C-alpha positions as MATLAB code, in Angstrom:
seq = 'MVLKKLFALFFRPGENRRASTSGKSNRSSWTLLPEGPRATPERGLSEETDERRHATTPSADKYVRLCPHETLSFKRAQRILSLYGQGDLHPTMDAFTSAPELNHSQLSGGEFGRRKHPRLCKQDPNGYDVLQATSDYAFEKGLILNIRWQLSFEAHPELLQSVECLQQFLDTCDIFLCPHTKLSDEEIAFKTYYSLKPPTDPIEKFEIASMKIKGCDQCGTDFWVSGRDDKKCRVETFRPLGTIEFVDDKQWLAQCSD';
ca = [
     -11.266  -55.287  -76.152;
     -14.411  -53.336  -76.987;
     -15.591  -53.580  -73.381;
     -12.238  -52.324  -72.054;
     -12.362  -49.274  -74.375;
     -15.918  -48.445  -73.293;
     -14.933  -48.777  -69.619;
     -11.952  -46.474  -70.076;
     -14.118  -43.973  -71.972;
     -16.723  -43.583  -69.197;
     -14.522  -43.977  -66.085;
     -11.465  -41.656  -66.125;
      -9.709  -41.635  -62.717;
      -7.891  -38.350  -63.322;
     -11.109  -36.473  -64.035;
     -12.803  -37.909  -60.965;
      -9.925  -36.724  -58.722;
     -10.053  -33.261  -60.301;
     -13.795  -33.091  -59.815;
     -13.463  -34.139  -56.181;
     -10.701  -31.604  -55.537;
     -12.692  -28.913  -57.279;
     -15.673  -29.648  -55.073;
     -13.622  -29.369  -51.925;
     -12.140  -26.106  -53.096;
     -15.569  -24.651  -53.751;
     -16.821  -25.658  -50.315;
     -13.727  -24.316  -48.566;
     -13.918  -20.970  -50.345;
     -17.576  -20.683  -49.392;
     -17.025  -21.505  -45.736;
     -13.666  -19.627  -45.501;
     -11.991  -22.716  -44.036;
      -8.580  -23.565  -45.521;
      -7.649  -27.005  -46.702;
      -5.677  -29.311  -44.429;
      -5.581  -29.505  -40.642;
      -6.923  -26.427  -38.823;
      -4.486  -24.444  -36.710;
      -5.891  -23.523  -33.319;
      -5.021  -19.874  -32.566;
      -3.571  -19.069  -29.145;
      -6.100  -17.275  -26.978;
      -4.919  -14.318  -24.982;
      -6.398  -13.257  -21.683;
      -9.645  -11.406  -22.054;
      -9.813   -7.890  -20.658;
     -12.168   -9.060  -17.940;
      -9.869  -11.888  -16.836;
      -6.831   -9.646  -16.973;
      -8.520   -6.985  -14.852;
      -9.599   -9.519  -12.265;
      -6.102  -10.926  -12.001;
      -4.478   -7.541  -11.458;
      -7.232   -5.883   -9.447;
      -8.117   -8.494   -6.850;
      -5.806  -11.485   -6.691;
      -2.543   -9.675   -5.808;
      -4.399   -7.245   -3.530;
      -5.188   -9.967   -0.990;
      -1.451  -10.231   -0.372;
      -0.920   -6.496    0.024;
      -0.456   -4.983    3.456;
      -0.318   -1.680    5.307;
       3.004   -0.979    7.001;
       2.464    0.184   10.576;
       6.114    0.738   11.458;
       9.511   -0.626   10.356;
       8.776   -3.876   12.238;
       5.125   -4.720   11.648;
       2.431   -4.796    8.968;
      -1.363   -5.012    8.877;
      -3.036   -7.590    6.614;
      -6.418   -7.175    4.940;
      -7.984  -10.004    6.970;
      -6.748   -8.571   10.268;
      -8.093   -5.137    9.308;
     -11.505   -6.730    8.612;
     -11.477   -8.371   12.053;
     -10.666   -5.055   13.719;
     -13.386   -3.221   11.827;
     -15.962   -5.875   12.767;
     -15.302   -5.116   16.455;
     -16.446   -1.548   15.905;
     -19.678   -2.897   14.470;
     -20.179   -4.947   17.631;
     -19.272   -2.035   19.896;
     -16.356   -3.976   21.396;
     -13.639   -1.310   20.991;
     -13.843    1.052   23.916;
     -12.274    3.491   23.669;
      -9.382    2.453   21.392;
      -7.266   -0.536   20.449;
      -3.503   -0.841   19.961;
      -2.310   -1.252   16.387;
       1.075   -2.588   17.516;
       1.392   -6.108   18.879;
       3.417   -6.816   21.991;
       6.364   -8.691   20.567;
       9.858   -8.049   21.988;
      11.479   -9.473   18.878;
       9.742   -6.731   16.887;
      11.155   -3.962   19.093;
       7.732   -3.582   20.704;
       7.104   -3.400   24.425;
       4.464   -2.169   26.838;
       4.727    1.280   28.344;
       4.287    1.218   32.111;
       3.298    4.879   32.465;
       0.311    6.622   30.952;
       1.890    9.915   29.949;
       2.505    8.832   26.376;
      -0.496    7.624   24.427;
      -4.209    7.454   25.090;
      -4.262    4.260   27.135;
      -2.951    3.470   30.563;
      -0.407    0.941   29.273;
      -0.031    1.451   25.516;
       2.266   -0.696   23.411;
       5.398    1.025   22.296;
       7.436    0.773   19.109;
      11.083    1.825   19.214;
      13.069    2.507   16.083;
      16.691    2.965   17.074;
      19.131    1.984   14.300;
      21.773    4.398   15.632;
      21.508    3.525   19.322;
      20.391    7.078   20.170;
      17.052    6.130   21.784;
      15.385    9.119   20.147;
      12.265    7.666   18.484;
       9.303    5.783   19.894;
       5.658    5.512   18.903;
       2.225    4.505   20.130;
      -0.766    3.664   17.975;
      -4.477    2.960   17.937;
      -7.498    2.657   15.664;
     -10.544    4.831   15.318;
     -13.670    4.725   13.173;
     -14.982    7.517   10.987;
     -16.676    6.353    7.782;
     -14.194    3.497    7.841;
     -11.136    2.384    9.798;
      -8.591    5.055   10.816;
      -5.023    4.157   11.782;
      -3.449    6.686   14.135;
       0.300    6.512   14.877;
       2.187    9.009   17.047;
       5.968    9.241   16.758;
       7.622   11.025   19.669;
      11.109   12.426   19.182;
      13.230   13.230   22.217;
      16.636   14.886   21.782;
      17.514   15.515   25.443;
      20.475   13.118   25.293;
      21.517   14.145   21.768;
      21.090   17.892   21.217;
      23.778   17.711   18.519;
      21.175   16.256   16.158;
      19.434   19.636   16.238;
      22.343   21.700   14.946;
      20.424   22.386   11.729;
      17.448   21.249    9.670;
      19.854   19.358    7.403;
      21.445   17.548   10.339;
      18.038   16.501   11.690;
      16.852   15.415    8.251;
      19.944   13.276    7.738;
      19.364   11.509   11.052;
      15.655   10.912   10.330;
      16.556    9.451    6.953;
      18.644    6.739    8.630;
      15.601    5.783   10.717;
      13.711    4.894    7.514;
      10.205    5.556    8.828;
       7.287    5.898    6.430;
       4.380    7.960    7.751;
       2.357    6.666    4.798;
       3.399    4.821    1.615;
       4.305    8.126   -0.017;
       5.764   10.242    2.815;
       8.775    9.622    5.044;
       9.518   11.165    8.409;
      12.637   12.630    6.807;
      10.791   14.405    3.971;
      11.709   18.063    3.745;
       8.409   19.550    4.899;
       8.093   17.167    7.863;
      11.719   17.659    8.934;
      11.438   21.442    8.587;
       8.316   21.621   10.749;
       9.807   19.184   13.277;
      12.997   21.212   13.645;
      11.221   24.513   14.185;
       8.772   22.989   16.641;
      11.868   22.288   18.770;
      13.911   25.345   17.833;
      11.472   28.224   17.433;
      13.010   31.315   15.843;
      13.578   34.394   17.971;
      12.084   36.803   15.453;
       8.384   37.230   16.424;
       7.271   37.309   12.780;
       9.139   34.105   11.916;
       7.840   32.530   15.102;
       4.273   33.275   14.075;
       4.883   32.022   10.524;
       6.287   28.717   11.753;
       3.493   28.249   14.292;
       0.819   28.793   11.653;
       2.463   26.613    9.008;
       0.310   23.599    8.191;
       1.602   20.394    6.651;
      -0.281   19.385    3.546;
      -1.901   15.966    3.708;
      -0.921   13.238    1.251;
      -2.878   13.697   -1.979;
      -2.345   10.040   -2.959;
      -3.764    8.238    0.079;
      -5.453   10.956    2.165;
      -3.166   10.672    5.211;
      -3.088   13.766    7.457;
       0.021   14.817    9.405;
       0.377   16.865   12.550;
       3.590   18.102   14.181;
       3.590   19.601   17.659;
       6.436   20.600   19.979;
       6.160   19.749   23.665;
       9.267   21.651   24.746;
      12.678   22.538   23.308;
      13.795   18.887   23.211;
      10.644   16.867   22.489;
       8.057   16.880   19.752;
       5.447   14.599   18.262;
       4.676   13.704   14.668;
       1.188   12.238   14.378;
      -0.479   10.559   11.406;
      -4.133    9.817   10.646;
      -4.408    7.192    7.921;
      -7.841    6.338    6.444;
      -7.945    2.625    5.556;
     -11.468    2.608    4.110;
     -14.407    0.308    4.774;
     -12.281   -2.876    4.301;
     -15.064   -4.608    2.360;
     -13.156   -5.643   -0.753;
      -9.465   -6.305   -1.358;
      -9.531   -4.065   -4.444;
     -10.957   -1.084   -2.543;
      -9.106    2.008   -3.763;
      -8.673    3.510   -0.299;
      -7.205    0.305    1.127;
      -4.820   -0.115   -1.830;
      -3.738    3.548   -1.557;
      -2.470    2.820    1.967;
      -0.732   -0.458    1.028;
       3.010   -0.699    0.606;
       4.447   -1.933   -2.687;
];
């Protein structure tokens, strides 16, 4: 009995548990680690990873729209630009491909375009046969895309009754001169109309002739409208595509369609 009392006096299980718990609590408060299993916090994307994902990965899939039927990919643009470095483009190269299913064909005569047999794009949703275009590339501190839309109203003079009538027709054609400017935009339509229908007043005639179309301040595209006679005119675009070195190049992305 005496031995049992001495054993109980020196070995108290409750105190040992409290001492052990107290020790753990002291260590956890010192190391700022809570008791129990540790919860692993969810990690969000770092700023660097997030920027890479949005700046480069989607850009490889972006494209430049040449016309309503065809686009230009980044890899194809790089191939074209490399030919300039090798001196293989003389003097110019078609931007359009010859694909009948894309409303593209080859022009037999040389009066329209810079080449003897340029490829032709026709956009004719209304069956009027009014719009057609040729295209080529140039190089000036990077790749330049040049597209020339010719409008001929000889068979449909009724489309030139007013600026509003012409603008409404051009809107149905749905042609983007760059990602931010359509052929039917007010300034383009206004200049196009008066290049075909010059005013009789000499002052107004001079004002229209000297009116310049402002280039696109978002992508740097320049526009030029010129009348050939009272039924034909040309709307020309010069689109800088950049050096085509990286898919996240600002100039390339500025010319890409959404």
